[in-house]
Backbone bond lengths (Angstrom), bond angles and torsions (degrees), N, CA, C in turn:
res aa  C-N    CA-C-N  psi(-1)  N-CA   C-N-CA  omega(-1)  CA-C   N-CA-C  phi
1 M - - - 1.421 - - 1.534 108.93 -
2 V 1.242 117.18 131.49 1.531 118.78 177.96 1.407 107.70 -98.62
3 A 1.382 112.28 127.84 1.528 118.26 178.52 1.530 107.40 -128.93
4 S 1.337 115.02 144.11 1.449 123.06 178.11 1.554 106.33 -74.85
5 M 1.349 117.56 161.38 1.497 121.04 169.97 1.587 108.86 -100.02
6 T 1.316 115.32 3.95 1.465 118.18 177.91 1.572 110.39 -107.54
7 G 1.319 107.39 131.59 1.577 108.78 -176.92 1.504 105.80 -173.64
8 Y 1.333 112.51 172.38 1.478 123.38 177.71 1.545 108.31 -154.40
9 G 1.374 113.63 137.55 1.458 115.63 177.73 1.574 104.57 -151.51
10 K 1.440 106.97 151.85 1.459 113.12 -179.85 1.577 106.42 -139.02
11 G 1.298 115.28 146.22 1.357 127.15 179.51 1.509 117.65 -141.14
12 Q 1.352 119.88 139.98 1.415 126.93 -174.96 1.461 112.51 -133.92
13 A 1.349 116.47 139.81 1.455 117.88 -179.28 1.639 108.18 -152.23
14 E 1.326 118.88 157.77 1.302 125.37 173.13 1.530 112.64 -144.92
15 V 1.402 111.47 126.08 1.455 117.87 -176.50 1.481 108.27 -136.44
16 E 1.377 116.26 118.60 1.491 120.73 176.99 1.479 111.18 52.51
17 G 1.295 113.90 53.52 1.434 120.24 176.36 1.474 121.04 75.56
18 I 1.392 111.26 -2.64 1.489 116.53 -179.53 1.602 107.39 -102.58
19 A 1.310 114.57 125.29 1.531 119.13 -178.49 1.442 112.22 -125.03
20 L 1.403 112.16 123.02 1.369 118.19 -178.67 1.486 114.80 -125.14
21 A 1.321 119.61 152.62 1.531 123.73 177.97 1.522 103.37 -126.74
22 V 1.265 111.64 137.39 1.595 118.55 175.29 1.512 111.79 -121.60
23 E 1.182 123.13 127.39 1.473 124.94 177.07 1.550 107.26 -122.23
24 I 1.366 114.16 135.80 1.488 120.36 -179.67 1.504 109.97 -122.72
25 K 1.281 123.32 125.99 1.507 122.45 174.48 1.539 104.49 -122.33
26 T 1.271 115.94 138.17 1.485 121.95 179.94 1.502 110.11 -129.96
27 V 1.334 116.27 138.11 1.528 122.19 172.06 1.500 108.49 -130.62
28 N 1.384 113.66 -178.06 1.456 120.51 178.62 1.518 113.50 -60.96
29 H 1.249 111.25 137.76 1.663 117.09 173.76 1.533 102.17 -160.37
30 R 1.331 106.36 147.74 1.575 116.73 -176.95 1.558 104.66 -69.89
31 Y 1.303 120.70 -29.77 1.442 115.60 179.54 1.610 110.72 -129.49
32 G 1.261 118.54 -165.89 1.362 118.02 173.84 1.452 115.60 -96.96
33 D 1.374 122.74 117.19 1.374 123.92 -167.10 1.576 105.56 -133.18
34 V 1.371 115.46 107.03 1.504 118.11 -177.71 1.462 109.62 -107.48
35 T 1.310 117.94 131.49 1.575 128.71 175.33 1.440 108.56 -119.12
36 V 1.231 120.33 137.42 1.413 126.67 176.82 1.533 115.45 -122.46
37 K 1.359 114.77 129.25 1.481 117.83 177.43 1.519 104.52 -124.15
38 S 1.346 113.28 122.34 1.532 120.89 -172.06 1.493 108.36 -146.76
39 P 1.402 115.28 164.63 1.443 122.72 173.55 1.532 108.09 -61.88
40 R 1.296 116.64 151.94 1.420 126.11 179.64 1.467 115.19 -49.63
41 F 1.338 118.98 -38.65 1.479 121.36 177.42 1.523 119.46 -62.29
42 L 1.451 108.73 -18.44 1.487 121.99 176.05 1.391 120.41 -89.23
43 F 1.425 115.48 -9.79 1.411 122.68 -179.34 1.523 113.79 -44.49
44 P 1.314 117.12 -52.27 1.514 121.32 -177.12 1.566 114.30 -55.07
45 Y 1.385 116.69 -24.47 1.446 119.84 -176.83 1.509 115.71 -102.36
46 E 1.245 116.25 8.62 1.497 123.95 -169.47 1.694 105.83 -69.44
47 N 1.236 117.96 -38.36 1.429 121.36 175.94 1.522 109.18 -61.39
48 D 1.207 118.89 -49.48 1.492 126.39 178.29 1.336 110.89 -56.16
49 I 1.431 121.48 -40.79 1.474 123.90 -177.93 1.652 108.94 -69.86
50 K 1.386 112.67 -37.92 1.478 116.50 176.33 1.505 114.36 -63.20
51 K 1.346 114.00 -37.07 1.495 115.31 -175.72 1.501 109.16 -76.05
52 R 1.354 118.83 -34.69 1.451 120.28 176.90 1.491 110.97 -64.35
53 V 1.370 117.36 -45.89 1.464 121.67 178.81 1.497 114.44 -61.14
54 A 1.379 113.52 -42.65 1.460 113.21 175.75 1.482 116.12 -68.65
55 E 1.285 120.25 -20.36 1.475 123.45 170.37 1.444 116.44 -56.36
56 V 1.355 110.37 -38.91 1.555 123.62 -173.98 1.487 109.29 -93.47
57 L 1.306 120.64 -46.86 1.517 127.93 -171.39 1.517 104.40 -108.46
58 K 1.375 120.48 101.14 1.347 121.08 -175.79 1.574 119.91 -78.38
59 R 1.341 108.66 -24.12 1.467 112.09 -172.88 1.591 104.79 -146.51
60 G 1.379 114.52 153.21 1.426 122.39 -179.72 1.477 108.87 123.11
61 K 1.377 109.43 168.31 1.517 118.61 172.79 1.598 101.06 -97.28
62 I 1.302 109.23 117.53 1.533 120.19 -166.23 1.511 106.39 -120.69
63 D 1.438 114.34 112.72 1.509 114.94 177.81 1.593 103.02 -110.20
64 V 1.306 113.62 133.89 1.416 125.10 177.50 1.567 112.77 -113.03
65 F 1.269 115.95 116.59 1.486 118.45 -178.85 1.621 109.99 -106.72
66 V 1.162 124.73 122.83 1.458 131.59 179.37 1.548 109.25 -109.74
67 S 1.303 119.18 122.27 1.527 113.50 178.78 1.582 101.34 -132.42
68 Q 1.289 112.26 162.45 1.527 121.40 175.35 1.491 106.71 -104.66
69 D 1.346 121.65 132.87 1.342 128.29 177.51 1.639 107.74 -57.50
70 A 1.239 117.15 131.26 1.489 125.15 -177.94 1.511 105.52 -60.30
71 S 1.298 118.76 -32.79 1.484 124.34 -174.49 1.487 115.89 -84.93
72 S 1.400 113.81 -0.85 1.411 123.79 -175.81 1.593 108.12 -58.21
73 E 1.309 113.32 139.03 1.479 115.71 177.80 1.555 111.49 -72.95
74 K 1.377 119.41 -21.62 1.415 121.12 -178.12 1.513 109.81 -127.45
75 G 1.338 111.22 157.09 1.404 117.02 179.84 1.575 114.21 135.18
76 M 1.172 121.88 -113.56 1.437 125.43 -175.91 1.642 107.76 -87.26
77 V 1.269 115.72 124.53 1.599 119.77 -178.26 1.491 107.80 -130.25
78 P 1.393 115.20 153.29 1.437 120.57 179.48 1.464 110.73 -74.47
79 A 1.389 114.22 148.87 1.609 112.49 177.79 1.550 101.20 -147.03
80 L 1.373 105.92 148.07 1.543 115.28 -177.06 1.617 109.25 -89.69
81 N 1.350 116.87 125.71 1.477 121.33 174.81 1.543 104.39 -87.00
82 R 1.419 112.60 92.66 1.403 120.28 -178.20 1.421 121.27 -59.02
83 P 1.414 116.59 -43.64 1.518 118.86 172.72 1.499 113.20 -60.51
84 L 1.237 121.24 -37.45 1.463 125.79 -173.17 1.510 104.97 -72.16
85 A 1.428 119.66 -47.83 1.335 125.25 -175.79 1.660 109.73 -61.31
86 A 1.284 115.42 -41.84 1.515 125.28 179.44 1.502 105.96 -59.53
87 A 1.369 114.18 -45.34 1.501 118.71 -175.72 1.520 108.50 -65.43
88 Y 1.275 122.01 -39.56 1.461 128.65 178.77 1.496 108.09 -60.32
89 V 1.452 114.60 -48.98 1.474 116.67 -177.69 1.613 110.31 -64.50
90 E 1.332 115.51 -33.47 1.414 114.10 178.99 1.603 113.29 -69.39
91 V 1.309 115.29 -36.27 1.453 124.22 173.63 1.517 110.99 -57.44
92 F 1.456 114.89 -49.12 1.441 120.86 -179.02 1.478 110.83 -62.76
93 E 1.332 113.58 -40.76 1.590 115.70 -178.12 1.455 108.13 -64.57
94 E 1.447 114.35 -41.80 1.456 117.42 -173.98 1.651 107.69 -69.05
95 M 1.206 118.27 -30.57 1.478 118.60 178.85 1.579 111.20 -72.40
96 R 1.344 112.78 -37.71 1.509 115.68 173.11 1.388 113.94 -60.48
97 G 1.311 118.77 -44.69 1.520 120.83 176.73 1.451 111.20 -66.84
98 A 1.264 118.93 -41.29 1.501 120.34 -169.25 1.639 108.18 -73.73
99 F 1.179 115.85 -31.04 1.536 121.00 -174.29 1.555 111.82 -107.55
100 G 1.345 117.53 -2.58 1.493 117.39 -179.78 1.531 112.91 70.23
101 L 1.330 119.72 38.50 1.431 126.55 -178.41 1.532 108.27 -88.10
102 S 1.286 114.91 151.71 1.414 120.84 176.94 1.516 112.47 -115.26
103 G 1.392 115.05 164.05 1.479 118.27 179.98 1.448 112.62 101.49
104 D 1.309 116.47 159.54 1.396 121.72 172.33 1.631 114.33 -90.17
105 V 1.249 110.22 173.15 1.511 114.38 -175.72 1.586 105.74 -87.73
106 P 1.386 116.43 118.33 1.426 116.98 -177.14 1.542 112.89 -72.81
107 M 1.242 115.54 140.46 1.468 121.28 -178.94 1.510 110.44 -56.95
108 A 1.433 116.71 -45.58 1.350 118.34 176.32 1.452 121.00 -50.85
109 L 1.433 111.11 -40.93 1.424 114.88 175.94 1.516 115.64 -70.90
110 L 1.277 114.50 -33.27 1.560 117.18 172.33 1.539 110.49 -64.37
111 A 1.326 116.05 -47.63 1.391 118.15 -173.65 1.587 112.59 -64.73
112 A 1.351 111.52 -22.72 1.495 117.40 -173.16 1.561 113.36 -79.87
113 Q 1.477 110.94 -9.78 1.486 115.77 -174.28 1.577 106.14 -74.13
114 K 1.335 114.65 148.79 1.429 120.89 -177.25 1.543 111.94 -63.28
115 D 1.375 117.17 132.71 1.326 124.16 175.37 1.538 117.05 72.78
116 V 1.345 116.90 1.75 1.391 120.72 179.50 1.658 105.56 -67.22
117 I 1.302 111.93 -47.49 1.554 116.42 174.43 1.556 105.23 -109.40
118 T 1.375 114.47 124.46 1.429 119.24 -175.92 1.613 106.81 -120.61
119 I 1.264 115.47 164.99 1.349 124.08 179.23 1.574 110.14 -102.38
120 R 1.293 120.73 124.25 1.389 119.38 -179.92 1.592 112.75 -134.88
121 E 1.195 121.09 165.04 1.395 121.19 -175.91 1.524 114.54 -75.48
122 G 1.268 116.68 132.07 1.422 116.73 178.65 1.575 110.42 -79.00
123 E 1.313 117.56 171.63 1.397 122.92 174.62 1.448 113.21 -70.86
124 L 1.283 121.43 121.38 1.521 129.05 -178.40 1.573 110.82 -113.21
125 N 1.345 110.69 134.89 1.483 114.38 174.94 1.565 104.79 -75.67
126 E 1.364 117.76 115.20 1.447 124.49 -177.75 1.547 112.22 -55.34
127 S 1.295 117.82 -44.24 1.531 117.76 -177.53 1.490 109.50 -66.99
128 A 1.330 117.70 -36.86 1.435 119.91 -179.44 1.595 109.92 -71.01
129 L 1.284 112.55 -37.09 1.469 118.36 -178.32 1.530 107.38 -65.96
130 L 1.302 118.20 -48.03 1.492 124.09 -178.92 1.547 107.96 -62.23
131 S 1.288 121.98 -40.56 1.337 125.57 -172.43 1.641 106.37 -67.99
132 C 1.459 112.45 -45.83 1.381 114.41 174.93 1.563 115.26 -60.50
133 L 1.330 114.47 -48.50 1.535 116.99 174.69 1.566 111.69 -54.29
134 D 1.276 116.76 -42.64 1.467 120.17 -175.61 1.632 106.58 -62.52
135 Q 1.324 115.54 -45.96 1.429 117.27 -178.11 1.496 113.08 -60.61
136 A 1.334 114.12 -53.35 1.474 122.64 -176.92 1.519 105.80 -58.74
137 L 1.242 118.22 -53.90 1.526 118.90 -173.89 1.581 113.26 -60.94
138 G 1.376 112.52 -39.94 1.428 118.47 171.70 1.600 114.47 -53.13
139 Q 1.299 111.82 -49.98 1.440 113.71 179.36 1.548 114.42 -62.93
140 A 1.337 113.79 -43.18 1.481 117.34 175.36 1.503 114.31 -55.28
141 L 1.415 116.01 -49.35 1.433 122.69 179.74 1.558 111.78 -59.57
142 E 1.300 118.95 -42.79 1.423 121.24 175.58 1.404 115.56 -62.84
143 A 1.416 117.66 -36.26 1.423 120.26 179.91 1.525 112.28 -70.78
144 V 1.355 113.17 -39.02 1.532 113.52 -178.00 1.551 109.60 -76.42
145 R 1.262 113.19 -30.08 1.482 117.13 178.96 1.502 112.82 -64.41
146 Q 1.365 116.72 -42.37 1.394 122.59 172.26 1.507 120.19 -56.75
147 M 1.425 108.69 -41.16 1.379 120.23 -179.01 1.587 109.47 -68.53
148 R 1.289 112.76 -44.98 1.439 116.88 177.16 1.472 114.90 -59.73
149 C 1.395 113.49 -39.19 1.544 119.78 -176.50 1.502 102.53 -70.88
150 A 1.348 126.97 -42.45 1.392 130.13 -172.48 1.571 104.66 -64.79
151 E 1.259 119.54 -47.33 1.375 118.95 174.99 1.450 120.01 -62.85
152 G 1.375 109.72 -38.68 1.474 115.61 174.24 1.523 113.83 -63.94
153 E 1.254 118.28 -32.71 1.461 120.00 174.56 1.591 114.56 -65.58
154 A 1.285 112.04 -34.85 1.517 117.02 178.83 1.575 107.63 -71.40
155 T 1.393 115.34 -44.56 1.503 117.98 173.42 1.520 113.52 -60.17
156 L 1.257 118.00 -36.86 1.507 121.34 177.80 1.485 112.51 -61.44
157 R 1.390 117.35 -43.16 1.431 119.11 179.41 1.478 112.56 -67.05
158 D 1.356 116.39 -32.68 1.408 121.15 179.90 1.505 109.98 -70.51
159 M 1.322 122.14 -42.23 1.322 131.74 176.70 1.596 112.83 -60.88
160 Q 1.350 111.42 -46.83 1.457 115.34 177.80 1.621 111.04 -59.97
161 T 1.368 115.80 -43.01 1.361 116.04 178.78 1.549 115.22 -62.87
162 R 1.315 117.67 -34.47 1.519 123.23 173.20 1.465 114.93 -64.91
163 I 1.322 110.17 -40.81 1.512 115.61 -178.01 1.650 111.07 -72.46
164 D 1.319 115.19 -34.29 1.433 117.91 166.60 1.507 113.47 -58.20
165 L 1.310 112.02 -44.18 1.441 112.54 -176.85 1.658 112.13 -68.91
166 L 1.419 112.76 -33.39 1.498 114.29 174.61 1.448 113.92 -61.52
167 E 1.346 114.48 -39.58 1.372 120.97 -177.61 1.575 115.92 -64.26
168 E 1.371 110.19 -34.82 1.436 118.53 171.84 1.536 109.71 -65.17
169 M 1.274 117.63 -49.63 1.435 120.98 176.73 1.544 117.29 -54.12
170 L 1.355 110.72 -36.33 1.419 118.12 -177.94 1.474 108.62 -73.23
171 V 1.392 120.29 -32.24 1.405 118.72 172.91 1.550 112.16 -57.82
172 G 1.304 114.69 -44.01 1.537 121.98 -178.73 1.603 104.00 -64.06
173 V 1.238 117.66 -40.87 1.599 115.46 -177.71 1.538 105.73 -66.81
174 E 1.290 116.83 -41.35 1.493 113.93 -177.65 1.616 112.02 -62.67
175 L 1.370 113.39 -37.56 1.448 115.38 177.75 1.418 116.52 -66.62
176 R 1.428 115.07 -39.95 1.402 124.66 -179.68 1.524 115.76 -71.21
177 A 1.281 117.05 -44.86 1.433 120.51 -168.34 1.546 116.69 -53.21
178 P 1.332 118.23 -45.04 1.516 121.24 175.46 1.407 113.79 -57.30
179 Q 1.317 119.92 -27.89 1.466 119.44 -173.84 1.550 107.40 -83.54
180 V 1.264 124.22 -12.26 1.430 121.54 -174.34 1.427 110.53 -65.92
181 A 1.435 122.17 -48.24 1.397 128.85 -175.74 1.509 110.20 -68.61
182 S 1.389 116.52 -38.55 1.398 116.53 -177.69 1.492 113.75 -73.06
183 E 1.320 114.23 -33.25 1.552 118.18 173.76 1.415 109.91 -71.29
184 W 1.274 128.01 -33.20 1.458 130.59 176.81 1.491 108.51 -65.47
185 R 1.320 118.20 -43.50 1.480 127.33 178.87 1.570 106.25 -58.99
186 D 1.312 113.70 -54.05 1.553 118.01 -177.00 1.588 108.29 -59.69
187 K 1.239 121.03 -43.36 1.488 119.67 178.71 1.496 108.87 -62.48
188 L 1.366 117.75 -46.26 1.490 117.34 -176.95 1.343 109.32 -61.52
189 E 1.381 123.41 -44.38 1.438 123.65 -175.23 1.548 108.61 -66.27
190 A 1.323 118.64 -36.88 1.495 123.09 175.75 1.544 113.62 -58.79
191 R 1.248 113.24 -43.23 1.452 119.95 178.54 1.492 113.78 -64.40
192 L 1.350 111.07 -48.85 1.508 119.65 175.88 1.494 114.89 -59.30
193 A 1.289 111.57 -37.34 1.587 115.26 173.77 1.540 113.28 -62.24
194 K 1.277 113.51 -33.39 1.456 117.27 -178.87 1.518 110.97 -74.47
195 L 1.375 115.33 -31.09 1.448 117.18 -174.92 1.637 106.81 -97.97
196 Q 1.341 119.08 3.76 1.482 119.19 -170.49 1.537 110.26 -62.10
197 K 1.419 117.99 -29.74 1.388 117.92 -179.53 1.545 115.77 -70.46
198 D 1.194 113.90 -25.36 1.560 119.11 -179.76 1.533 115.66 -88.51
199 F 1.328 112.74 -32.43 1.564 110.42 178.20 1.582 104.53 -150.79
200 D 1.362 110.61 159.48 1.388 120.99 176.08 1.514 112.87 -97.38
201 Y 1.299 119.78 147.65 1.410 128.08 179.49 1.513 114.67 -134.55
202 E 1.290 109.44 150.35 1.620 112.49 -179.37 1.403 107.33 -85.07
203 P 1.403 119.27 118.94 1.424 123.05 174.90 1.561 113.77 -56.28
204 Q 1.333 113.65 -33.62 1.473 118.00 175.62 1.534 115.23 -58.60
205 R 1.293 110.08 -48.51 1.441 118.67 178.70 1.505 112.50 -61.37
206 V 1.265 120.22 -30.99 1.412 128.16 -176.83 1.502 104.71 -74.01
207 A 1.420 115.78 -44.69 1.373 121.95 178.67 1.527 111.70 -59.29
208 Q 1.311 117.97 -42.32 1.436 123.80 178.51 1.550 110.24 -61.06
209 E 1.311 117.85 -43.70 1.432 120.45 -177.55 1.464 110.20 -68.75
210 I 1.357 119.60 -31.53 1.409 120.71 178.80 1.577 108.93 -72.70
211 A 1.330 116.28 -41.04 1.440 118.49 175.20 1.564 111.61 -60.86
212 I 1.300 117.30 -40.23 1.528 120.30 -178.45 1.493 105.57 -63.10
213 F 1.376 118.58 -49.39 1.423 120.88 -177.83 1.456 114.15 -57.05
214 A 1.445 112.17 -47.17 1.508 114.63 175.82 1.402 117.60 -61.24
215 D 1.278 117.66 -32.50 1.508 119.81 177.37 1.519 111.35 -72.00
216 R 1.381 113.64 -32.64 1.474 119.82 -175.37 1.528 112.24 -71.03
217 C 1.334 108.92 -35.62 1.634 114.26 179.28 1.478 115.19 -96.54
218 D 1.308 118.49 9.82 1.417 124.20 -174.80 1.617 105.14 -77.56
219 I 1.303 115.99 118.07 1.429 122.11 -173.21 1.527 109.61 -117.68
220 S 1.342 118.93 20.17 1.433 119.64 -169.98 1.535 106.92 -74.97
221 E 1.277 123.79 -28.26 1.512 124.13 -177.92 1.503 103.18 -71.75
222 E 1.325 117.22 -44.24 1.548 119.50 178.67 1.367 115.30 -59.33
223 V 1.432 116.00 -36.60 1.458 121.28 -179.34 1.476 110.14 -69.45
224 T 1.375 116.85 -40.05 1.393 126.36 178.33 1.560 112.68 -54.50
225 R 1.385 111.09 -58.49 1.498 121.10 175.00 1.456 115.36 -54.29
226 F 1.401 114.62 -45.26 1.422 115.24 177.66 1.478 112.67 -63.42
227 K 1.332 125.39 -37.39 1.407 123.81 175.28 1.510 108.74 -62.28
228 S 1.350 119.30 -45.17 1.427 120.04 178.98 1.525 113.13 -55.53
229 H 1.240 116.76 -47.18 1.453 121.85 -176.90 1.512 109.87 -66.03
230 L 1.303 121.02 -33.03 1.462 121.59 177.24 1.580 112.59 -70.57
231 V 1.378 113.75 -34.27 1.437 118.20 172.83 1.508 113.00 -66.37
232 Q 1.432 118.70 -37.07 1.354 119.70 174.33 1.535 114.37 -73.08
233 F 1.236 115.70 -32.50 1.525 121.10 176.25 1.569 107.72 -64.31
234 R 1.352 121.17 -43.39 1.529 123.96 176.60 1.516 107.65 -62.44
235 G 1.337 118.46 -41.32 1.471 121.04 -176.15 1.490 111.54 -61.33
236 L 1.345 121.64 -24.77 1.415 122.06 -174.15 1.561 111.77 -77.95
237 F 1.374 118.02 -13.03 1.433 124.89 -176.78 1.467 110.30 -65.18
238 V 1.291 116.50 -29.65 1.565 120.87 -173.35 1.477 105.52 -101.81
239 Q 1.335 127.45 1.75 1.362 119.92 172.30 1.451 122.08 -73.38
240 A 1.427 119.38 141.12 1.385 124.34 -178.03 1.433 115.98 -72.70
241 E 1.332 117.61 -36.10 1.427 124.98 -174.68 1.648 109.10 -79.20
242 P 1.296 117.07 166.36 1.457 119.13 178.33 1.497 112.48 -67.27
243 I 1.305 120.64 135.77 1.458 127.38 -164.01 1.607 113.25 -119.63
244 G 1.308 113.19 -5.17 1.488 112.28 -172.21 1.455 120.97 -58.04
245 R 1.412 111.85 -35.83 1.493 113.08 177.79 1.428 110.99 -74.59
246 Q 1.365 122.84 -35.85 1.466 122.77 175.61 1.642 109.34 -57.52
247 M 1.314 111.90 -46.16 1.475 118.80 -179.47 1.520 110.55 -63.44
248 D 1.217 118.63 -35.80 1.509 121.33 179.60 1.552 105.67 -69.99
249 F 1.251 120.34 -44.39 1.425 118.40 178.25 1.599 115.28 -61.63
250 L 1.390 117.20 -43.43 1.358 120.91 175.96 1.503 118.14 -64.12
251 V 1.381 112.76 -31.93 1.552 118.59 176.70 1.568 104.10 -67.11
252 Q 1.265 120.74 -38.69 1.459 121.93 -175.22 1.654 106.05 -69.98
253 E 1.270 115.50 -37.15 1.539 117.88 179.00 1.526 106.09 -70.61
254 L 1.298 122.94 -38.86 1.500 124.89 -179.79 1.500 106.77 -58.88
255 N 1.399 112.92 -53.12 1.458 119.36 176.50 1.436 116.59 -47.94
256 R 1.261 111.71 -50.71 1.615 121.06 175.38 1.476 113.17 -50.40
257 E 1.355 114.73 -49.93 1.453 120.79 -176.82 1.609 113.56 -67.88
258 V 1.335 114.05 -36.02 1.515 120.15 179.99 1.435 110.31 -72.88
259 N 1.357 115.28 -38.12 1.522 119.93 177.19 1.505 109.01 -64.14
260 T 1.264 121.53 -43.65 1.504 122.34 176.17 1.550 112.14 -63.45
261 M 1.277 109.45 -37.33 1.622 111.90 175.71 1.533 107.60 -59.75
262 G 1.251 115.34 -44.24 1.508 116.59 -175.45 1.541 110.31 -70.62
263 S 1.255 123.41 -34.11 1.368 124.93 -178.17 1.560 111.59 -75.48
264 K 1.296 115.39 -25.26 1.450 118.70 179.95 1.493 116.84 -97.48
265 S 1.350 115.66 -15.11 1.466 120.83 -170.13 1.569 114.49 -61.86
266 N 1.309 117.14 -40.36 1.440 119.30 -175.14 1.559 115.68 49.12
267 D 1.209 116.69 33.23 1.442 126.28 178.22 1.525 113.52 -139.54
268 A 1.280 115.67 135.22 1.487 121.48 -175.12 1.589 109.18 -69.83
269 D 1.412 119.69 -41.42 1.358 122.66 175.82 1.541 116.29 -59.32
270 L 1.467 111.17 -48.14 1.424 116.54 176.45 1.633 114.63 -62.84
271 T 1.333 109.99 -37.08 1.504 112.43 178.52 1.472 108.10 -60.00
272 R 1.326 122.47 -46.22 1.437 125.52 -173.56 1.585 105.60 -64.68
273 V 1.280 121.20 -39.31 1.521 116.31 176.89 1.534 109.78 -67.34
274 V 1.313 116.50 -40.97 1.489 120.16 -178.06 1.587 109.73 -57.56
275 V 1.268 114.23 -47.20 1.494 123.26 176.70 1.521 111.41 -54.50
276 S 1.313 118.40 -44.39 1.512 123.79 178.78 1.630 106.04 -67.66
277 M 1.272 118.50 -41.64 1.467 118.83 -178.06 1.396 112.48 -67.61
278 K 1.342 122.72 -36.33 1.463 130.01 174.52 1.638 108.24 -63.43
279 A 1.299 116.55 -37.71 1.479 118.05 178.31 1.460 108.22 -67.96
280 E 1.343 121.99 -41.36 1.459 120.65 -177.78 1.422 108.84 -70.06
281 L 1.365 122.77 -33.03 1.488 125.53 178.36 1.474 110.38 -66.94
282 E 1.343 115.71 -39.28 1.450 117.01 178.88 1.597 111.33 -63.04
283 K 1.326 114.41 -37.69 1.472 117.64 176.18 1.488 113.44 -62.82
284 I 1.382 112.00 -38.07 1.530 118.28 -179.98 1.505 106.72 -68.83
285 R 1.324 117.35 -42.99 1.563 118.07 -176.83 1.526 111.57 -63.95
286 E 1.468 116.55 -30.87 1.434 118.99 175.05 1.577 114.61 -61.23
287 Q 1.400 107.56 -41.80 1.500 119.90 -176.28 1.571 102.52 -68.10
288 V 1.218 120.19 -45.76 1.504 125.25 -171.44 1.579 111.50 -61.32
289 Q 1.301 116.57 -29.29 1.390 123.38 179.29 1.526 113.99 -62.72
290 N 1.316 113.37 -19.23 1.490 122.04 -179.83 1.519 113.85 -100.50
291 I 1.284 111.64 -1.08 1.642 114.06 -174.31 1.507 110.28 -87.54
292 E 1.224 119.05 136.03 1.363 124.07 177.43 1.612 112.71 -66.31
């Protein structure tokens, strides 16, 4: 199965007054890299979140954002910092006495002082919290998985089309390659025939040169390996496990073979086909970079 590494998913759940939302964003990455950003009360569970995400999304840069619904009944609650409030009251009373001021200390003035009222975590039912997290995370994972699979299917169709085109080009290469040596031989013999009146040459030496040239421009081995790599590449389309790295390796091997064909061809027609093949392989390579 071909799956993209790019995707987005969101999940929301509410259990016993606890409301959580989970967002997952994924992009290309050589390995599987999961990061989690969550409220402080979920810090103890971040490793569990990472493990669950890694079980579903094998590869990519994966960012998981967990947030608590602001309207949630439970979670962060305000709390009075009594020692600090008492210290402020004492300072205000001291100021009133020292400067001959009148009036009481307004509650609004006291509450406005920094850290007199703080936000702390309320008591949460752990089983309810974990149930809520499990549901929201499950929804987000399924949504991002579906998006990655849908994009992967589109990528698969594009790569299949390009591989079909490469196979068509390879047929042309196979038909043209054997003609290169024979045409070179015919041209050489024609030139020698024109010059025969002016000098003598050894037919055996000419035969040797023709044999050397034919061996030098023989690309049959490269064609065979190229075919084999294409067959292996197609076989990856039906694999259940992540296949991006295997595809990347095969594209490198395909490029190596086609480059060798180009360097050995010694023929303009073959060179043009090889350039077109390299262009298609580059497009496939770009697609492979986003495959899980």
